[in-house]
N, C-alpha and C positions, 0 to 999 in steps of 0.2 A: 566481565563476570555476570553482569546483569542480564546480558543477552542469552546466556546459557541457562538461566533459570526458567522454569516453566511458569505459566500464569498462576498456578496454585502456589508455587513457592514464592513468587513475588507478593501475592496477597498475604501469605504467612509472614514474610519479612515486614510488610507494611503494618500488619497487626501488632508485631512485636515493637515496632517503632512508635506506633500511635496507640495509646492506651484505650481502654474501653470507653472512657468519657471523652475521647477525641483529643485529649491533651497529649502532647509529645512526651514519650517516656525518656527521651534524651534531650540534649541541648541542641538538636538539629534545627535548622531553619526551614522556612517555607520553600527555599530554593533547593532543598535536598532532592536529587534526581529520583530517588526511590519513592519519596512521598509524592512527587509530581506524577509518577507513573500510576500509583495506586489511587490518588485522589481524583483523577480525571476520567470521566466516562467518555472514552474516545468515540463510541458509537453516537453520542449526542452531537458530535461535530459533523457527522455525515447527514446531508440533507436528503430527504426522501423525494423531493421534486426540484425541478429547475427553479432557482431563486427568481423572484419577480423584480423587474427594474431594468434600467439600461445596463448593457454589458459593455465593458471596456476591454481594449487590447492593451498590452504593455506599451505600445507606441502612443496610444491615447493618454495613458497615465503620464508618460514622459512629457507630452505636450502641455500638461498642466503646470510645468515649470518647477517641480520640486515641492509643490504644496500637497500636504497629506489630506486625503479625502476618502469618505466612505465609497466603496466601489464593489462591483462584481467584476472580477477579472477572469477572462476566458483564456485557456491555453492548453497546450499538450505537454504532458509530463515528459520532459526531454532536456538533456544537457549535452547533447552532441555525443562525443565518444566516452564521456565519463558517466558514472552513476549519478542520476538526478536526485537520489535520496541521500541525506546526510546521516551517517550512522550515529545512533544513539540520541538523535533529536527528531522532533516532530517538524521537520523541515525538508523541503524538496524544491526543485527548480522546474519552471514551466517555460515553454517557448511559444511565441505568437503563432496563432493559427492562420492558414492561408485565407485570403479574402474570398468568401463563398460566392459573392456576386460575380467575381471574375472567373473563378474556377468551375462554376457549375457543379455538376455531380461527379466530376472526374477526380477520384481520390489521388491520382498520380500527377495531377496538373502542376502542382507547385514544384515537383521535381523536374518537370519538362519545360516549364516556362521560365525564360531567363529573367523576366520582370519580377515574377513572384519569388523566384529563388533569391534574387538580390535583396528584395524587400524583406524577406524573412531572415536572411543572414545579417542584415544591418539593424533589425529590430532588437530592442533590449530584451534580455531575459528577465524573468520575474522569480524572485526567491520568496516562496510561501513558507511562513512559519506560524505555528500555533504557540501562543504565549500564555503563561499563567497569570493570575491576578497581580503578581509582583512585577510583571513585564518581562520575565526571563523566558527563554524558549523552553517549552516542555520537553522533558526527556521521554524517549520512547522510540518506536519504530513506525514512522508514518506509513510505510508501505504495508506492513501487516495490520497495524491498528486501524487504518482507514480503508483497507482492502483496495489498494492502488497498485498499478503497475506502470512501468515505463511505457509511454505511448498512449496512455489514457487521455481523453479529452475531458477537462474538468472546468468547472465554474466555481470560483472561490469568492466568498463574501468576506468583507473585512475592511480595513483601512489600508490604502495603497499610497505610496510615495516614491517618486523617482529620485535616485541618488546619482547625480551626474558624475561624481568622482569615479564610480565603477560602472557607469552606463547600465544600471540595473534597477528594476522596480522592486521595492520591498513591500510585501503584503503581510500585515499582521492579521492573520485569518481568524474568522469566527465560525466558518462553516465551509463545507465543500460538497459539490454535487458532481458525480461522475456521469458524464453523458454516454461515453462508449469506450470500448477498447479499440486500439488501432488495428 
């Protein structure tokens, strides 16, 4: 039902739940999905320029051995044949980018090179999630709220950690820069 509400209706619902003095008018908690949608300025998560610092791939995060660390993780929004965006949550999946030094300027190189194709298929995926102060994943629509599309090349800032049980990098994101569309 939340998805069918217009942004104006969501704001009105939020105002009804949060009184004029900022106190909740009900017994709802900070993890209330509607409150999370209203309280977060999603535009502030979108970075206006490429973040400065060393950029890591999901494979490089994996090689840290499961240690959580601040990182800038590069990838393409892609989850293969499934939708990379998690409905109702500020969560999406990215895949590792081809090695630019090896591919040169050929955008189709990774599809045609058996070495690159194998390397990308065996690289871990990364799940990017934006969390609130309480640590829970924010409710919302990452695709619309952050102006993202499947195939976008993105650089995500935050804390990254490899989870060997599912061969996936988890990124608790604090910002995102979209380099380009595919």
